N, C-alpha and C positions, 0 to 999 in steps of 0.2 A: 349410693347406699341409702341415702335418705328417701329417694323415690321408691326403692324396693320395700323399705320398712313401712312407709306411708301406705303402700298398697296391701301389704301383708297384715298391717294393723290399722284398719281404717277408723277405729273409734278409740277414744281416750281410755286409759287404763292399761291392764296387762293382757296380752294376747298369746295364747298357746301356739306352738308351732308343731309341725309334723315330726320334730325331733325332741324326744324326751329330755328335759333338763334345760332346754333353750326357750326362753320367753321373751317376747317383744314388749317394749314399753313405749307409751305415747302420752304426752300431756299437751293439751291445746292452748295453754296459757300459763302465766306465772302463778305459782302457789306460795302462800306464806309459810313461814317456818312451822313445821309440825313434827310430832314424834314419829319415828320409823324404826323398824327392826328388820334387818336383812340377815338371811342365812348366809353361810360361806358361799361366795359367788364372785364372778367376774362381771363387772358392769361396763358396758361400752356405749357411749353416746356418739351418734354421727351428726346430730344437730341439737342445739340447745345446751343447757348446762344445769347440773344439779349440784348445789352447795350443801355440804353436810357439816354439822357441828357436833363435836364429840365432847362429852362432859361439860365443863364450864368454859371451854376455850371459845374465844370470839369467832374464830374461823379455823376449821380443822383441815378440810380437804374438799376437792371438787372433781367431778369428771365431766368432760365435754368432748368436742370433736377432735381435740388434740391429746387428751389424756384418758386412760381407762383406769378403773378402780378395782382393787382386789380386796376382799374381806376374807381373812383366814379363819375367823371364828364368828359365831352369831353375835351381832353387835347392835345395841340400841343407840340411836343418835337422833338429832334434830336435822331435818332437811328442808330445803326450799328449792323450787324449780324456776328457772329463767326460760321462758318460752312465750311465743305469741301465736295467734291463730294462723298467721301467714307463715311462721317458722316454728312449728311445734317441736317440743322435745321428742326426739326419736332415738331409740337405742335398743339394745338387747341385753339380757341378763342370762349368764350361763352358770348353772348350779355347779359347784365344785364336787367332782366325783373323786372321793378319797382313794378308791381302788385304782382308778386310772392314774391318779397322781403318784401313788405309791409305785406303780409299774414304771412310770416315767423316771422317778427318782432312782430306781434301780438301773434303768437303761443309761442314765447320764452319770452314774457313779464314777468317780475318778476325775470328773471335770472340776477344776478348781474355781469354784464360785467365790466372789469377794466375801470376806468375813463380815457378816452383818447380823445385828441382833434381830431376833424374831419380831415381827410386827403384826398387829391385829388388822390394820388397814394401810394400804399404800396406793398411791397414784403414780402412774408411769406414762411417759410420753408414748403415744401410739406411733410406732415407726412404720416404715413403708412395708416391711415384710408382714407385720401383724395386720396392718390395714388390708393388704392383699388377701390374706387368709380369711379375714372377717367378710370381705366382699364375696369371696367364693362360697362361704358358708351361707350367706344370705341368698345367693343365687340358687343353691340347692334346696332351700326351704320352700321354694315355689312348687316343688314336686315331691310328693310323699315318697316316691321310689328313690329319687336322688337323696332325699333327706335320710332315708333309712340306710342306703348303701354307702353314700359318700360322707354324710354328715358326721358320723362318729370319728372318722379319720381327721376331719377338719377341726373338730373340737379338740382332739388330741394335739393337733398342731398348734392351736391357740394356747393350750396349757403349756406346751413346750416353750413357746415364745415368752410366756409369763415367767417360767422358771429360769430362762436364760437371759431375761431382760435386765434393765438397769438395777432393779431391786429384787432380782431373782434370788440372791443370797438370803435376804430377809424372808422371802416366801418359803424357800427351802427349809430354813431354820424353824419357821412357824409350823410347816406341815410335818416335819419330823418330830415335833413336840419335844423340843430340847429343854432341859432344865425346868425351872419354875413355870415358864410359859406353858410347857406341855401339861403340867399338873393342873394349871388353871383351865387350859383348853378342855381337858377331860371333865373337869367340874362343870364347865359350860354345857357340854354334851349331856351330862347327867341332868342338869336343870331342864333342858329342853325335852328330854325324854320323859321325865317324871314331874313336869311342872304342876300337875294336879295333886301330887302327894305332899306330905308334910316335910318341906325342905327347911333346914335350919343351918346356920353357919357352923355350928359345932360338928355336926355330922359330915358336912361337906369338907371341912378342914381335916377331919379324921381320915376320910377317904383319900384326901390328897397327901396324907402323911405330913401334915404341917400343924404347927400350933395355930390357935385362932388368930392371934395378932399377925403372924407371918402370912397366913392365908388371906386375911383381910388386906394387908399391904400389897401382896402380889396380885390379888384379884383386882384391886383398884388400878394398879399400874397397867394391867392388860385392858380393862374395860372402861376406865375412867369413872366408875361408879362403885358403890359398895355392893357386897353380895346380896343384901336384902333389897336394895334398890333394883338390882338386876333381876332377881326373882319376880319382884312385883311387875317390872316392865315386861318380862317374858309372858307372864300370866295375862296381863291386860291387853297386850298385842294379840295374843292367841284368842282371847275373848272377842276382840274386835273382828278378827278374821272369821270366827265362828258365826257372828251375827251378820256380817256383810256377805260372805260367800256360802255359809252353811245355812243361813236363814233361821237360826235358832233365836229364841227370845233372850232378853237381857238376863232374866232370872236363870234360864237354863245355862247360858254361857258362864254366869257367875259360878254355878255349881260345878260345871265341867272343868273349869280351870283351878278348882281347889278352894274357892271362897266358901266359908261357912255362913257368912253374913252378907245378904244381898245389899243391905244398906251400906256396909263398909265398901263393898265392891263398887257401888254407884259413886260414893264419895271419892274413892281413889281413882276411878275411871275419869271422872270429871276433872279432877286435879291434874291428871296427865294430859288428857286430850282437849280440855276446855269446853266439853259438851257432855250432856248426859249420854248414857249408853245408847238410848233410842235415837237421839238427835244425831250422834256421831255416826251410827250405822246408816241412817238415811243419807247423811252428807257424803259418806265415803263409798256408797254403793257404786257411784260413777267412777271415782278415782281408783278404787281397789278392785273394780270389776275384772273378772278373769274370763276373757272371751275365748271361744273355741278357735282353732286354726282357721284361717281364711280359706275359702273355696279354692283349692290349688289350681284347678283348670282355668278358672277365671283370672287368677293372678298371673298364670303363665302366659295367657293370651295377651293380657295388658302389658306385661314386661316385653314380650316379643314385639308388640306393636310400637312400643316406645323406642 
């Protein structure tokens, strides 16, 4: 699997594939702890390791060749990568398709999953069946035709293994938006849809049908940060992506994510990322680069030859 990903993703950063929602990731060396924000996804590494730190915890979770990670809600955290030029971090990220998961939840209705509390993030051991499905998915990505015809079924199979795995109960509880977790999950979606608008805790709490103190407490329990901290992180991460992948200026990014003061944006950006917006954009263009899918015919020939 490492060989296949290395050929499909020959350069560091993120590489698109012929299958929508599936992105390959590669890092050619160790990276220091830095802010990150992932959308709901399944992260699978076949080589190397990524350590992630949530809130104030000294260590929260990691995914590597033995463990995959699932995020049920958009979550900001700190992450660091363990890799070398000889053994780069190689993996794939599968965006969570809520429609597909809802369909699966209906299909497996009646199965008695272990009673588990909903979780924002979980890591689970990569068992033999899940590993075999991931390998078949990687094989199809070398061909646009196979990716289009066979890929969706394999992604569905991976989602099934996640829901039926060791922490499937927690995942099912999170995806069905049970109780207070569900209200906070809907608030997170609202923040990411309308990050450029005037978001305040009072209105978000009202939409969640909670008092402000209750909303604040439940929000922090889910995300490990306050609502205001989360909104700020969402805006700043979006601004960074706009500069790195959209090519917009710092001033434009500031306005696009809802900042009225460019100087305030610059101060808060540097406080979060440790660099000015311009310096961070230049530094991250390599790490956050989104490359097009590799030339399928070339990859297919290489894989056949190996």
